[in-house]
C-alpha positions in Angstrom: 15.7 -10.2 -3.7 14.6 -8.3 -6.8 12.7 -5.1 -6.6 11.3 -5.4 -10.2 7.6 -4.6 -9.7 6.3 -1.1 -9.9 3.6 -0.1 -7.3 1.9 3.1 -6.4 1.4 4.4 -2.8 -1.8 6.3 -3.0 -2.8 9.1 -0.5 -6.3 10.5 -1.0 -6.7 14.2 -0.5 -10.3 14.9 0.6 -12.7 17.5 -0.6 -11.6 20.8 0.8 -11.5 24.6 0.4 -8.5 26.1 -1.5 -8.1 29.7 -0.4 -5.7 30.5 -3.3 -8.3 29.6 -5.9 -11.3 30.8 -3.8 -13.3 27.6 -4.3 -13.6 24.0 -3.2 -11.5 21.3 -4.8 -12.5 17.8 -5.6 -11.1 14.8 -4.0 -7.8 13.9 -5.6 -5.2 11.1 -5.2 -1.5 11.6 -5.0 0.5 8.6 -6.3 4.0 7.8 -5.3 5.7 5.4 -7.7 8.1 2.8 -6.1 9.9 -0.4 -7.1 9.0 -3.3 -4.9 9.4 -7.0 -4.3 5.9 -8.8 -4.2 5.3 -12.3 -2.9 2.3 -14.2 -1.5 2.0 -15.3 2.1 2.1 -19.1 2.6 -0.9 -20.8 4.1 0.9 -21.6 7.4 2.1 -18.0 7.8 -1.3 -16.7 6.9 -2.9 -18.8 9.7 -0.3 -17.6 12.2 -0.7 -13.9 11.4 -4.4 -13.5 10.6 -6.0 -16.7 11.7 -7.6 -17.1 8.3 -6.7 -19.6 5.5 -9.1 -18.3 2.9 -7.7 -14.8 2.6 -5.3 -13.9 -0.2 -2.6 -11.8 1.5 0.4 -10.4 -0.4 3.6 -9.0 1.1 5.1 -5.9 -0.6 8.7 -5.1 0.3 10.2 -1.7 -0.3 13.8 -0.5 0.0 14.0 2.5 2.3 11.5 3.9 4.8 8.0 5.0 3.9 6.9 8.1 5.9 3.3 8.2 6.8 0.6 5.7 6.0 -0.7 5.5 2.5 -4.5 5.1 2.0 -4.1 2.1 -0.3 -1.6 0.6 -2.8 -2.1 0.1 -6.6 -0.5 -2.7 -8.5 -1.3 -3.0 -12.2 -4.5 -1.0 -12.0 -5.7 -3.1 -9.0 -6.2 -1.5 -5.6 -5.1 -3.2 -2.4 -6.0 -2.4 1.2 -3.2 -2.3 3.7 -3.6 -4.7 6.6 -0.3 -4.2 8.3 2.8 -2.1 7.9 6.2 -3.4 9.2 9.3 -1.1 9.3 12.9 -2.2 9.9 16.0 0.1 10.1 16.2 0.2 6.3 13.2 -1.3 4.7 9.4 -1.3 4.8 7.0 -4.1 4.2 3.2 -4.0 3.7 0.8 -6.8 4.1 -2.1 -6.1 1.7 -5.4 -7.7 0.5 -7.2 -6.9 -2.7 -10.1 -4.4 -2.4 -13.5 -5.8 -3.1 
């Protein structure tokens, strides 16, 4: 399995007060670049997991564990919502769907 696609795990920091600066800061996003394997879910598997044939679900596999839950994932300037996160001893997989 090749991990040849670059993805960004995005965590959004909400509008909050920064005591060091003495003012409120705007909402910012923190991107974490990772190499991943990306593949589509087959129709049969899509029906088993989600009960929906029409949805376009993508599996993103990463080497290593991902701590926490990112808010969304970016691939080539497209944003994807996370449907499900699966973790094994050494790897992490995300089931994602494109944001509308």
